Steps between C-alpha positions, in 0.01 A plus 500: 500500500631390835867426551601172329171461316535372146326675212460284189415712197452427133363699210468500124421793273422531132781758471809563713451700820722631776436330834620570851447415861567805712449650844529843657749561782627830641353705212674277245369231270696174509480244217598145600368382161521732199456350152482669163303384198379156608212310341511205738630466852483244780703519819478538874610764748567457873426811704803595711283723724133560572373787284256588224630383163355621170480308174510733199478448126570779251387485138744711296350383168226767486264229377251296700618158609373207699668410827436185698657460840487267795654523843502309824643586840640210700609506860 
């Protein structure tokens, strides 16, 4: 994302998942969004600086699940 770009993200899962938006800086991982055990989510994030941001879901249920997600970047 470039500085001040808006990321709109939503997802739904059949079971709760952990979700985060993170980036790597100076050998550290920073988490501007870090959610635990969410089945549904819809929000937006404005990038404070230009960098590579990662979207990550973690299934801690040890069972298969379905995940549907959608995102859009707006300038």
